[in-house]
C-alpha positions in Angstrom: 0.0 0.0 0.0 1.2 3.5 -0.7 1.3 5.9 2.3 -1.9 7.6 1.3 -3.9 4.3 1.4 -3.9 3.9 -2.3 -2.6 0.7 -3.9 0.8 1.3 -5.5 0.6 0.9 -9.3 4.3 1.3 -10.4 7.4 0.0 -8.6 11.1 0.8 -8.7 13.6 -2.1 -9.1 14.5 -1.6 -5.5 10.9 -2.0 -4.3 10.5 -5.1 -6.5 13.6 -6.6 -5.0 12.2 -6.1 -1.4 8.8 -7.5 -2.4 10.3 -10.5 -4.1 13.1 -11.0 -1.5 15.8 -11.0 -4.2 18.7 -8.6 -4.9 18.1 -5.5 -7.0 20.7 -6.8 -9.5 18.5 -9.9 -10.0 15.5 -7.7 -10.7 17.5 -5.7 -13.2 18.7 -8.8 -15.0 15.1 -10.2 -15.2 14.0 -6.8 -16.6 16.8 -6.5 -19.1 16.3 -10.1 -20.3 12.6 -9.5 -20.8 11.4 -11.9 -18.1 10.0 -8.9 -16.0 8.1 -6.4 -18.1 8.1 -2.7 -17.5 9.5 0.5 -19.0 12.5 2.9 -18.7 12.0 6.4 -17.4 12.6 8.6 -20.5 16.0 10.3 -20.4 17.4 8.0 -17.6 18.6 4.5 -16.8 15.8 3.9 -14.3 13.4 1.1 -14.8 9.8 1.0 -13.6 7.6 -2.1 -13.2 3.8 -1.7 -13.4 1.8 -3.6 -10.7 0.2 -6.0 -13.3 3.6 -6.9 -14.8 5.0 -7.5 -11.3 2.0 -9.8 -10.3 2.5 -11.8 -13.6 6.2 -12.2 -12.9 5.6 -13.2 -9.2 3.0 -15.8 -10.3 5.2 -17.3 -13.0 8.1 -17.7 -10.5 6.0 -19.0 -7.6 6.9 -15.9 -5.5 4.4 -15.4 -2.6 2.3 -12.3 -3.2 1.4 -11.8 0.5 3.8 -8.9 0.9 2.6 -7.2 -2.3 -1.0 -7.7 -1.4 -1.2 -7.0 2.3 2.1 -5.6 3.5 2.0 -8.3 6.3 5.2 -9.8 7.4 5.5 -13.6 6.9 6.2 -15.8 9.9 7.0 -19.5 9.7 6.5 -21.4 13.0 8.4 -24.6 13.2 7.8 -26.8 16.2 6.7 -30.4 16.8 4.6 -29.4 19.8 1.1 -28.9 18.3 -0.1 -26.7 21.2 2.8 -24.3 20.6 2.2 -24.2 16.9 -1.6 -23.6 17.4 -1.0 -20.9 19.9 1.5 -18.9 17.7 -0.7 -19.4 14.6 -3.8 -18.1 16.3 -2.2 -15.2 18.2 0.0 -14.0 15.3 -2.9 -14.2 12.8 -5.2 -12.4 15.3 -2.6 -9.7 15.7 -3.2 -8.7 12.1 0.3 -7.7 11.2 1.5 -11.2 10.2 0.8 -13.9 7.7 1.6 -17.3 9.3 2.5 -20.8 8.1 3.6 -23.7 10.2 5.8 -26.8 9.9 6.6 -29.6 12.4 9.9 -31.0 11.1 13.1 -29.6 9.7 12.3 -31.2 6.3 8.9 -29.5 6.2 10.5 -26.2 7.3 12.9 -26.4 4.3 10.0 -26.9 1.9 7.9 -24.1 3.5 10.9 -21.7 3.5 11.3 -22.2 -0.2 7.5 -21.7 -1.0 6.6 -19.1 1.6 9.8 -17.1 1.9 9.2 -16.0 5.5 10.6 -12.8 7.0 10.8 -14.5 10.4 11.4 -18.1 11.3 10.3 -19.2 14.8 12.2 -22.4 15.2 12.2 -25.0 17.9 15.7 -26.2 18.7 14.9 -29.9 19.0 12.9 -31.2 16.1 12.1 -34.8 15.4 14.5 -35.0 12.4 17.2 -32.4 12.8 18.3 -29.8 15.3 17.8 -26.0 14.9 21.5 -25.3 14.3 21.4 -27.4 11.1 18.3 -25.5 9.9 20.1 -22.2 10.7 23.3 -23.1 8.8 21.3 -24.3 5.8 19.2 -21.1 5.7 22.3 -18.8 6.2 24.1 -20.6 3.4 21.4 -19.5 0.9 21.8 -15.8 -0.3 18.1 -15.6 -1.0 17.4 -15.8 2.7 19.8 -13.3 4.1 16.9 -11.0 5.1 15.3 -13.7 7.3 15.3 -13.3 11.0 15.7 -16.6 12.9 14.3 -16.9 16.5 15.1 -20.2 18.2 12.7 -21.3 20.9 13.6 -24.1 23.3 13.3 -25.4 26.8 16.5 -27.5 26.5 19.6 -25.6 25.6 22.7 -25.0 27.7 24.8 -21.8 27.2 27.2 -23.6 24.9 24.3 -24.7 22.7 22.9 -21.1 22.6 26.4 -19.9 21.5 26.5 -22.6 18.8 23.0 -21.6 17.6 24.0 -17.9 17.3 27.2 -18.9 15.5 25.0 -21.0 13.1 23.0 -17.9 12.3 20.2 -17.5 14.9 19.3 -13.9 15.6 17.6 -14.6 18.9 17.2 -17.3 21.5 14.1 -17.5 23.7 13.8 -20.1 26.5 10.6 -22.0 27.1 8.4 -21.3 29.0 8.0 -17.8 27.5 5.7 -14.9 27.5 3.8 -15.1 24.2 3.2 -11.3 24.1 6.9 -10.6 24.6 7.7 -12.9 21.7 5.2 -11.2 19.4 6.5 -7.8 20.4 10.0 -9.0 19.7 9.0 -10.2 16.2 7.4 -6.8 15.5 10.5 -5.0 16.7 12.7 -7.2 14.5 10.5 -6.6 11.5 9.9 -2.9 12.3 6.1 -3.2 12.0 4.0 -0.7 13.9 
C-alpha cells in the first residue's frame, strides 16, 4: 500500500527486490532479459515495473504475493509441539500484522521456507528429524534468505548450545516457557512493524 492508502501501481527495481526477496541486480537482470516487463523512465537509466507486470512475474516464478497484497510480514513457525504451533498461529494471525504458516519438522521447514519465503522463522531447537543449528546453517548458506530473522525457541539448551546456535546464524534465543506477548512484540521489533 502506498502511504496515502492507495494501492501502489508502479514500482522501482529496489521496491520489487524487497517485495520478491531478491537482490536489485536480480530484478534488473530479469527486466533486461525480458522476463520482467516494465518501462524505462525517459532520459534516464531507471526502470519501472507496473503492478500487473509484477504480479504476472511473481506468479510465473511462484513468489508469494502476500507482501505485495497486504504488507504483512510472513512468519513460519516450526515446532513439533502442536499446542505451541496452534498458539502462535492463532495469536499472530489475530494480531493482524503477520501472515503465518507452520511446519513440524526440519524437512517441512525447508519446503515451506522455499515456498513461503518467510521474513521470520520461529524455530524449535529440538525437532524430530534435525536440530535447529542445522536449519540455521542451511538457511544462512542461501543468499536468498539473508533477510530472514531466525528466532530459536527451546526449553532445553545450555549456554554452549545457545552460543552454537548464534554462531550457526540464529538472531535470537528465547527459552521455554516464554511470555507469548513478549515474543510477538520482539518479532514486531525485528520486522519494524508498527
